[in-house]
C-alpha positions as CSV (number, residue, x, y, z in Angstrom):
1,M,128.7,176.0,118.7
2,R,130.8,178.2,116.5
3,Y,130.3,178.4,112.9
4,A,132.4,178.5,109.3
5,M,132.2,179.0,105.7
6,G,134.1,178.1,102.6
7,V,134.0,179.5,99.3
8,D,135.4,178.0,96.4
9,G,134.5,180.6,93.2
10,G,135.4,179.6,89.7
11,A,134.7,180.9,86.4
12,T,132.2,178.5,85.6
13,K,130.8,177.7,89.4
14,T,130.7,178.6,92.8
15,M,130.2,176.8,95.8
16,V,129.6,177.3,99.2
17,A,129.7,175.5,102.2
18,V,128.9,176.1,106.2
19,G,129.0,174.0,109.6
20,D,130.5,173.9,112.5
21,E,133.4,173.6,114.7
22,S,132.8,169.6,114.8
23,G,133.7,169.4,110.6
24,R,130.4,168.8,110.4
25,I,128.7,170.6,107.1
26,L,125.2,172.3,108.0
27,G,124.6,173.2,104.4
28,V,126.0,174.1,101.0
29,G,124.9,176.5,97.7
30,L,125.7,176.0,94.2
31,G,125.5,179.2,92.2
32,G,127.5,180.8,89.0
33,P,130.6,182.3,88.1
34,T,132.5,184.3,90.2
35,N,135.8,184.8,88.4
36,Y,135.3,188.8,88.1
37,Q,138.5,188.6,86.0
38,V,135.8,186.6,83.4
39,N,132.7,187.7,84.7
40,G,133.1,191.4,85.1
41,M,133.1,192.4,88.9
42,E,129.8,193.0,89.6
43,P,128.0,190.0,88.0
44,A,131.0,187.9,90.0
45,L,129.5,189.9,92.9
46,A,126.1,189.2,92.5
47,N,126.6,185.1,91.7
48,L,128.8,184.9,95.2
49,D,125.9,186.5,97.3
50,E,123.2,184.5,96.3
51,T,125.4,181.6,96.5
52,V,126.3,182.4,99.9
53,Q,122.7,183.3,100.8
54,M,121.8,179.8,99.3
55,A,124.2,178.2,101.8
56,L,123.2,180.2,104.8
57,R,119.3,179.1,104.1
58,S,119.9,175.2,103.7
59,S,121.9,175.6,107.3
60,G,119.8,177.9,109.4
61,L,122.6,180.1,109.9
62,Q,122.8,184.1,109.3
63,I,125.5,185.8,108.4
64,A,126.1,187.2,111.6
65,Q,126.7,184.1,113.4
66,I,129.6,182.9,110.7
67,E,132.7,183.4,112.8
68,Q,135.0,183.2,110.0
69,A,135.3,182.5,106.2
70,V,137.6,181.9,103.4
71,F,137.4,183.0,99.9
72,G,139.2,180.6,97.4
73,M,138.5,182.7,94.5
74,A,139.7,182.2,90.7
75,G,140.8,185.9,89.7
76,A,142.8,185.8,92.8
77,D,146.3,186.4,91.4
78,F,148.0,189.5,91.6
79,P,148.4,192.1,94.6
80,Q,145.5,194.4,92.8
81,D,143.4,191.7,92.5
82,F,143.3,190.9,95.7
83,E,143.1,195.1,96.9
84,V,140.0,195.0,94.6
85,L,138.1,192.0,95.5
86,N,139.1,192.3,99.4
87,Q,137.4,195.5,99.1
88,A,134.4,194.3,97.1
89,I,133.9,191.6,99.7
90,S,134.2,193.7,102.3
91,R,131.7,195.8,101.3
92,L,129.4,192.9,100.7
93,Y,130.1,191.5,103.9
94,P,131.2,194.5,106.1
95,D,130.7,192.5,109.5
96,L,132.4,189.0,108.4
97,K,136.1,188.3,109.4
98,F,137.3,186.2,105.9
99,H,140.6,185.7,104.5
100,L,140.9,185.9,100.7
101,T,142.9,183.5,98.6
102,N,143.9,181.9,95.6
103,D,140.9,179.1,94.8
104,T,144.0,176.6,94.3
105,W,145.3,176.2,98.1
106,V,141.3,175.4,99.2
107,G,141.5,172.6,96.4
108,F,144.8,171.8,98.3
109,R,143.0,171.6,101.5
110,A,140.3,169.7,100.5
111,G,142.8,167.3,98.9
112,T,145.1,166.3,101.7
113,E,145.7,167.4,105.9
114,K,149.6,167.7,104.7
115,D,150.7,171.4,105.2
116,F,153.4,170.7,102.1
117,G,152.6,169.4,98.7
118,G,151.3,170.4,95.6
119,V,148.3,171.1,93.6
120,V,147.0,171.1,89.7
121,I,143.8,172.8,89.0
122,C,142.6,171.5,85.6
123,G,139.0,172.6,85.0
124,T,137.7,175.8,82.8
125,G,141.3,177.0,83.1
126,A,144.3,175.4,85.0
127,N,146.4,176.6,87.6
128,Y,148.8,175.0,90.1
129,A,150.5,175.7,94.0
130,A,153.3,174.2,96.0
131,A,153.9,174.2,99.8
132,A,157.6,173.2,101.2
133,P,158.0,171.7,104.6
134,D,158.8,175.4,105.9
135,G,156.3,177.1,105.2
136,R,157.6,178.8,101.3
137,R,154.6,178.9,98.9
138,I,154.2,179.1,95.3
139,T,151.0,179.8,93.7
140,G,150.9,179.9,89.7
141,R,150.3,182.8,87.7
142,G,146.5,181.4,86.3
143,M,146.4,183.1,83.4
144,G,147.1,181.0,80.2
145,Y,148.9,179.4,78.0
146,E,151.1,182.5,77.0
147,W,152.3,183.0,80.9
148,G,153.8,179.5,81.3
149,S,150.7,177.7,82.2
150,E,148.8,174.5,80.3
151,G,145.7,173.0,80.7
152,G,142.6,173.1,81.7
153,A,139.1,173.2,79.1
154,G,140.2,175.9,77.4
155,R,143.4,174.9,76.0
156,L,142.5,171.2,75.0
157,I,139.4,172.8,73.1
158,Q,142.0,175.2,71.4
159,Q,144.6,172.1,70.5
160,A,141.6,169.6,69.2
161,M,140.3,172.0,67.0
162,H,144.2,173.0,65.5
163,F,144.5,169.6,64.7
164,A,140.8,169.2,63.0
165,F,141.5,171.8,61.0
166,R,144.5,170.6,60.2
167,S,143.5,167.3,59.2
168,N,140.3,168.6,57.0
169,D,143.3,171.0,55.4
170,G,145.9,168.0,54.7
171,T,148.8,170.0,56.4
172,G,148.8,167.6,59.5
173,P,147.7,163.8,60.6
174,K,144.4,162.4,59.8
175,T,142.4,162.4,62.7
176,A,138.4,161.7,63.8
177,L,138.3,165.2,65.3
178,E,137.9,166.4,61.9
179,E,134.7,164.8,61.7
180,T,134.2,165.1,65.6
181,V,134.0,168.6,65.7
182,L,131.8,169.8,62.8
183,R,129.5,167.3,64.2
184,L,129.4,168.9,68.1
185,L,129.2,172.6,66.8
186,E,126.7,171.2,63.6
187,F,128.5,173.5,61.1
188,P,128.3,171.6,58.0
189,N,132.1,172.3,56.7
190,Y,135.1,173.8,57.9
191,D,135.1,176.7,55.7
192,D,131.6,177.5,57.3
193,L,133.3,177.4,61.1
194,S,135.9,179.3,59.8
195,L,134.0,182.3,58.9
196,Y,131.7,182.1,62.0
197,M,135.2,182.4,64.4
198,Y,136.2,185.2,62.1
199,Q,133.1,187.2,62.5
200,N,132.8,186.1,66.2
201,H,136.9,187.1,67.0
202,G,137.8,183.8,67.8
203,Q,135.2,183.5,70.4
204,F,132.2,180.7,70.9
205,R,129.9,182.1,73.5
206,Q,126.5,182.0,71.6
207,I,127.6,177.9,71.1
208,Y,129.8,177.3,74.4
209,K,127.6,174.7,75.5
210,K,128.5,173.1,72.0
211,V,132.3,173.6,72.3
212,A,132.5,172.0,75.7
213,Q,131.5,169.1,74.4
214,I,134.8,168.5,72.5
215,V,136.4,168.0,75.8
216,P,134.7,164.8,77.0
217,A,134.8,163.5,73.4
218,L,138.6,164.3,73.2
219,F,139.1,162.0,75.7
220,D,136.8,159.5,74.2
221,L,138.8,159.2,71.3
222,A,142.0,158.6,72.8
223,C,140.0,155.3,74.1
224,R,139.0,154.4,70.7
225,G,142.8,154.9,69.5
226,D,143.1,158.0,67.9
227,K,146.3,158.8,67.7
228,V,146.4,162.6,67.7
229,A,144.0,163.3,70.6
230,Q,146.1,160.6,72.3
231,D,149.0,162.9,71.8
232,I,147.2,165.8,72.8
233,L,146.3,164.1,76.4
234,V,150.1,162.9,76.2
235,N,151.2,166.4,75.7
236,T,149.5,168.2,78.0
237,G,150.1,165.9,81.1
238,T,153.9,165.8,80.3
239,V,153.9,169.8,80.5
240,M,151.6,170.1,83.8
241,G,153.8,167.4,85.4
242,E,156.6,169.2,84.6
243,I,155.0,172.6,85.9
244,I,154.2,171.3,89.1
245,G,156.6,169.3,89.6
246,G,159.4,172.3,88.6
247,M,157.5,174.7,91.0
248,M,158.5,172.1,93.6
249,A,161.4,171.6,93.0
250,R,162.3,175.2,93.1
251,L,161.2,174.8,97.2
252,G,163.6,172.0,97.3
253,M,161.2,168.9,97.5
254,Q,163.1,166.3,95.8
255,D,163.4,164.5,99.1
256,V,159.9,164.9,100.4
257,Q,157.1,162.4,100.5
258,A,154.7,164.9,99.3
259,D,151.2,164.8,98.2
260,V,150.2,166.3,94.6
261,V,146.3,167.2,94.6
262,L,144.6,166.5,91.1
263,V,141.4,169.2,91.4
264,G,139.0,169.8,89.0
265,S,136.1,168.1,86.2
266,I,139.1,167.5,83.8
267,F,140.5,165.0,86.4
268,N,137.2,163.7,88.1
269,K,135.7,162.9,84.7
270,A,138.1,161.5,82.5
271,V,137.9,158.5,80.7
272,N,141.0,157.9,79.2
273,P,144.3,157.8,81.6
274,L,147.4,159.2,79.5
275,M,146.7,162.7,80.7
276,V,147.0,162.0,84.6
277,S,149.7,159.4,84.3
278,S,151.5,161.2,81.6
279,L,151.5,164.2,84.0
280,K,152.8,161.9,86.8
281,T,155.7,160.4,84.9
282,A,157.1,164.0,84.2
283,C,157.0,165.1,87.7
284,H,158.1,162.5,88.9
285,R,161.2,162.8,87.3
286,L,161.7,166.3,89.1
287,I,159.7,164.9,93.0
288,P,160.4,161.5,92.7
289,F,158.3,160.0,96.0
290,A,155.0,162.4,95.2
291,T,152.1,160.6,95.7
292,F,148.9,161.7,93.8
293,R,145.4,162.3,95.3
294,L,142.0,163.5,93.8
295,L,139.8,165.1,96.2
296,E,138.5,164.1,99.7
297,M,136.0,166.4,99.3
298,E,134.5,169.6,97.3
299,P,137.3,172.3,97.6
300,A,134.4,175.1,99.2
301,V,134.3,172.4,102.0
302,G,138.5,172.6,102.0
303,G,138.2,176.3,102.3
304,F,135.8,175.7,105.3
305,L,138.7,173.8,107.2
306,M,140.5,176.5,106.8
307,A,138.4,178.8,108.2
308,L,138.3,176.6,110.8
309,E,141.7,176.3,111.8
310,A,141.7,180.1,111.4
311,M,139.5,180.1,114.1
312,G,142.2,178.0,116.2
313,V,140.5,174.6,115.6
314,D,142.6,171.9,114.6
315,A,141.0,170.9,111.3
316,K,143.0,167.7,111.2
317,G,141.7,164.1,112.1
318,K,138.4,163.8,113.5
319,V,137.3,167.1,112.3
320,R,138.2,166.5,108.9
321,Q,136.6,162.9,109.0
322,T,133.7,164.3,110.3
323,A,133.6,167.0,107.0
324,I,134.1,164.3,104.7
325,A,132.0,162.7,105.8
326,S,129.0,164.9,105.9
327,S,130.0,166.6,102.7
328,R,129.5,163.3,101.0
329,D,125.8,163.0,102.3
330,L,125.1,166.4,101.0
331,R,123.0,165.9,97.5
332,N,123.2,169.0,96.0
333,I,127.3,169.2,96.0
334,S,128.1,169.1,92.4
335,D,130.5,166.4,90.3
336,A,131.1,163.8,92.8
337,V,134.9,162.6,93.4
338,P,136.2,159.5,94.5
339,I,137.0,159.7,98.1
340,G,140.0,159.3,100.2
341,N,142.3,157.3,97.6
342,A,145.3,158.4,96.0
343,V,145.2,158.0,92.2
344,P,145.2,154.8,90.6
345,S,149.0,154.0,88.7
């Protein structure tokens, strides 16, 4: 039996999936962040190896038995990133045959078996990628709003706090975000919150878990009719749809029936549909025949299928269905997502 490994390394968590050539997932590992741009190289590599070893232990395999691995890594954005990461992974696993790619592509394979289409990542951060039927590919820069991107928890938090401050200052529309932000962050008033932000250079590392609660609160307020919260979701989704639609249009896919895969915790856990529906509408203006799909499996399992493909295994059809079924049964896969259906209209 031949074995492969897929890795999905992000800025918040990392997942590794190990399985055999039939598509059966034998073990997984779940660990800390491995985006070296955010977390630093040494901590990122330590988290990566810990997660890989966890997956190997749960599968009963040794690293020497892995014929091929695919590492889908957040932070693999520029040529120098690939050079640095390839060298680091080679030092960590000197005898392992592997392919390094941006994490968008393992997410894409986790959502569709087609070789062309688009993918939108919306988790801690955001990124985009598109592939044409003729093999041409575009991967987004993934560096943030200033680089022409949109979306992700950080950006939603930024907008929520912007309008919460304006509501308090009387310089913008009144919104329940004003009270919600103070309550979640446990500050008595906006002067104290402003001073804290100033003293910490706008960073929230010490209270990050509290700040992260702003995202689900934003979606909840949108459900309760808060217009500012609704507008944030609509505007964010619209720009996200313009970005992925624009990338696919650059590849000449206006008349192609292609899947657009939506990856990340923001999509999986959203209790209000405004962001996704706005994304779909904006994309459909450019790519009218696009079909939107949530994940069929975790992105790490998508990376595992890519590794099988690199081994010459046909990872579609029965093999893919085996991977979906076997990974669905694993209890330590996080953030379970809907399986195998297009996103409802």
